[in-house]
C-alpha positions in Angstrom: -111.6 -81.7 51.5 -112.2 -85.0 49.9 -109.8 -87.7 51.8 -108.2 -89.5 48.3 -109.1 -93.2 50.5 -112.5 -92.0 49.6 -113.1 -92.1 46.6 -115.6 -94.1 44.2 -114.3 -95.9 42.1 -117.9 -97.1 41.0 -117.8 -93.8 39.4 -116.5 -92.5 36.3 -114.1 -89.8 36.1 -112.8 -87.1 33.6 -108.4 -88.2 34.7 -109.0 -92.0 34.7 -111.0 -91.7 31.0 -108.8 -89.7 29.4 -106.1 -91.6 30.9 -107.6 -94.6 28.7 -108.2 -92.7 25.9 -104.4 -93.0 25.8 -104.0 -96.5 26.8 -103.5 -95.1 29.9 -103.7 -98.2 33.1 -104.6 -95.4 35.7 -109.2 -95.9 35.7 -111.2 -98.6 36.9 -114.0 -100.5 34.9 -116.4 -97.3 35.3 -114.6 -95.1 33.5 -113.4 -97.7 31.1 -117.4 -98.5 29.7 -118.0 -95.0 30.6 -115.0 -94.1 28.0 -116.5 -96.2 25.2 -119.9 -95.6 25.0 -118.5 -92.0 24.5 -116.5 -93.7 22.3 -119.4 -95.9 20.0 -120.5 -92.2 19.3 -117.5 -90.7 18.7 -115.4 -92.4 17.1 -111.4 -90.7 16.8 -111.9 -89.8 20.8 -108.8 -91.6 21.8 -107.1 -90.1 18.5 -108.6 -86.8 19.9 -106.7 -86.8 22.8 -103.2 -89.1 21.8 -103.5 -85.0 19.6 -104.3 -82.9 22.5 -100.7 -85.0 24.2 -98.8 -83.4 20.9 -100.4 -80.6 21.5 -99.1 -80.2 24.8 -95.8 -81.7 24.3 -94.9 -78.8 20.8 -96.8 -76.1 22.7 -94.7 -75.7 25.5 -91.2 -76.8 23.4 -91.8 -73.8 21.4 -92.6 -71.6 25.0 -89.2 -73.3 26.0 -87.3 -73.6 23.7 -88.4 -70.7 21.4 -90.2 -67.9 23.4 -87.7 -68.6 26.3 -90.4 -68.8 28.6 -89.2 -70.6 31.9 -92.5 -70.0 34.2 -95.7 -72.4 33.2 -98.6 -73.0 35.4 -100.6 -76.0 33.8 -104.2 -75.8 35.1 -106.1 -78.5 34.9 -102.9 -80.9 34.1 -104.9 -84.3 34.7 -102.6 -88.1 35.5 -99.7 -87.8 34.2 -98.3 -89.9 31.2 -95.7 -89.9 28.5 -93.5 -85.9 29.0 -95.7 -84.1 31.0 -94.8 -80.0 30.9 -91.9 -80.1 33.8 -90.2 -82.4 32.1 -90.7 -81.2 28.0 -89.8 -77.9 29.4 -86.3 -79.0 31.3 -85.6 -80.6 28.2 -84.9 -77.5 27.6 -84.5 -75.1 30.3 -83.5 -77.1 33.1 -84.5 -74.2 35.4 -88.1 -74.6 34.3 -90.5 -73.6 37.6 -93.8 -75.0 36.9 -97.0 -75.8 38.8 -99.2 -78.4 38.0 -103.6 -77.6 39.4 -106.0 -80.3 38.8 -109.6 -80.0 42.0 -109.5 -83.9 41.7 -107.2 -85.8 44.8 -106.1 -89.0 42.6 -104.9 -86.9 40.3 -102.6 -84.9 42.9 -101.4 -87.6 44.9 -99.8 -90.0 41.2 -98.2 -86.1 40.6 -96.8 -85.3 44.0 -96.2 -88.6 43.8 -94.3 -89.4 40.1 -93.7 -85.4 39.0 -90.6 -84.9 40.4 -88.3 -81.6 39.1 -84.3 -81.4 37.3 -82.4 -80.2 40.6 -82.0 -76.6 38.2 -85.9 -76.6 38.1 -89.3 -76.5 40.4 -91.9 -77.9 40.4 -94.7 -77.5 42.5 -98.8 -79.5 43.0 -102.2 -77.0 43.9 -105.5 -78.8 44.7 -107.8 -76.0 43.2 -111.0 -75.9 40.9 -109.7 -73.5 37.4 -112.7 -71.4 39.3 -111.4 -70.5 42.3 -108.6 -68.2 40.7 -107.5 -66.0 43.4 -106.6 -69.5 45.5 -104.8 -70.5 42.1 -102.7 -67.7 42.1 -101.8 -67.3 45.0 -100.7 -70.8 45.2 -99.0 -70.9 42.3 -97.2 -67.7 43.8 -94.9 -69.9 46.4 -93.3 -71.5 42.8 -93.4 -69.0 40.2 -92.2 -64.9 39.7 -95.9 -63.5 38.4 -93.3 -59.9 37.9 -92.5 -62.4 34.7 -93.7 -64.0 32.0 -95.4 -67.4 32.4 -97.6 -69.6 30.0 -100.5 -70.7 31.1 -101.9 -73.8 30.1 -105.1 -74.7 29.8 -105.5 -78.3 27.6 -109.0 -79.6 27.3 -110.8 -78.4 30.5 -112.9 -74.8 29.7 -115.3 -77.5 28.0 -115.6 -78.0 31.8 -117.0 -74.6 32.6 -120.5 -74.0 31.0 -121.4 -70.1 29.5 -123.2 -70.0 33.1 -120.1 -69.7 34.9 -118.5 -67.7 32.0 -115.8 -69.2 31.2 -114.2 -66.0 29.8 -114.1 -64.2 32.0 -111.8 -67.0 34.3 -108.5 -66.5 31.6 -108.7 -62.5 31.9 -108.8 -63.1 35.7 -105.7 -65.3 35.3 -104.0 -63.5 32.2 -104.7 -60.0 34.8 -102.6 -61.5 36.6 -99.5 -62.1 34.4 -97.0 -59.5 33.0 -96.8 -58.7 28.9 -94.7 -61.5 27.1 -96.5 -63.9 29.3 -99.0 -67.2 27.5 -102.2 -68.6 26.7 -102.3 -72.4 25.0 -105.9 -73.9 24.7 -107.1 -76.7 23.9 -111.0 -76.6 23.5 -113.5 -79.2 22.6 -115.2 -78.1 19.0 -119.0 -78.0 18.3 -118.3 -76.7 14.9 -115.9 -79.1 13.8 -116.9 -83.6 13.7 -120.7 -81.4 14.2 -122.4 -85.5 13.8 -121.2 -86.9 16.3 -120.8 -84.3 19.4 -124.7 -83.7 20.4 -124.5 -88.3 20.7 -121.4 -88.1 22.6 -121.3 -85.2 24.7 -124.6 -86.7 25.8 -123.3 -90.1 27.0 -121.2 -88.0 28.1 -123.1 -86.0 30.6 -124.8 -88.5 31.1 -122.6 -90.9 32.5 -119.7 -88.1 34.0 -120.7 -85.7 37.1 -118.2 -83.3 34.8 -120.2 -82.2 32.9 -118.7 -80.6 28.6 -119.7 -77.8 26.9 -118.4 -77.7 22.9 -118.2 -74.2 21.2 -117.5 -72.8 17.8 -114.4 -71.1 16.2 -115.7 -67.1 17.8 -116.4 -68.7 20.9 -113.2 -70.3 21.5 -112.0 -67.3 19.6 -113.2 -65.2 22.0 -110.5 -67.1 25.8 -107.8 -64.6 23.0 -109.4 -61.3 23.4 -106.5 -58.4 23.3 -103.7 -61.5 22.9 -101.4 -62.2 19.6 -101.6 -65.4 18.0 -98.3 -67.4 17.2 -98.1 -69.9 14.9 -100.5 -71.4 12.8 -103.4 -68.7 15.0 -106.7 -70.2 16.3 -106.5 -73.9 13.9 -108.2 -77.1 14.5 -106.6 -79.4 15.9 -105.1 -81.7 13.3 -103.9 -77.9 11.2 -101.2 -77.3 14.1 -98.0 -78.8 13.4 -96.9 -81.0 10.2 -99.4 -84.0 9.7 -99.0 -87.5 9.0 -99.0 -89.1 6.4 -101.3 -92.4 6.5 -105.5 -93.7 7.5 -104.8 -91.7 10.7 -103.9 -88.5 9.5 -106.4 -88.6 7.0 -108.3 -89.4 9.2 -107.1 -86.1 11.8 -108.5 -83.6 9.5 -112.0 -83.7 11.4 -110.9 -84.3 15.5 -113.3 -82.3 17.1 -111.5 -79.9 19.1 -108.8 -76.3 18.5 -105.4 -75.2 19.9 -103.9 -72.1 20.4 -101.3 -70.1 21.8 -101.4 -66.2 22.7 -99.5 -63.7 23.8 -100.0 -61.4 26.6 -98.6 -58.0 24.8 
């Protein structure tokens, strides 16, 4: 396990780049330089980061308040920001239980320091790679009851698993471990929306960071939901989830290169 005090701030980090795009301050010069280089190729990336955050807030609230979900497994949670999963869920149901998972020791350190549960609920943190489903499920069982429905969140993380590592099998293993009435929420980078800027942005990102990403088309993202019943608008471009605003940013959102959706296990 990597020592928290030995991480290299000269190497761009996925969580800190995302934090920079969200307007956060938990990032270093190398992260900001990499983030700006990628944005040169795809200027909408900071807007995409904000749209993913809105989807998290909207989706978790809908699951907690509308569907009665009280357990959440947030895999690849990233650095804390405004309205984290447990805050949204516990506003609706104070007894909600949330487990955050991330492979980055800096993320886990921040989470332990900043993400405190309501007295009625529970919050836990696991350091694990999303591919290590056995560890995730075993350690999450300290906090979550897998005999009751669980919402599994995989927001902007599956595109970091290449096809040859079978991300669809990872999702299937997670969903096999939860009962009927559980949910899967996904945000995934798209290869067939705003396609003209995507190859260059992907190349720059993959050259500058140790975590490479693989955007996918609608059909491949839909495969993650095989056997599930889609709720809301289904699997849609991010701009179509919820009600869009007006003005220039709303118009620009129509080209955001990502898909999002929530499915229910029957």
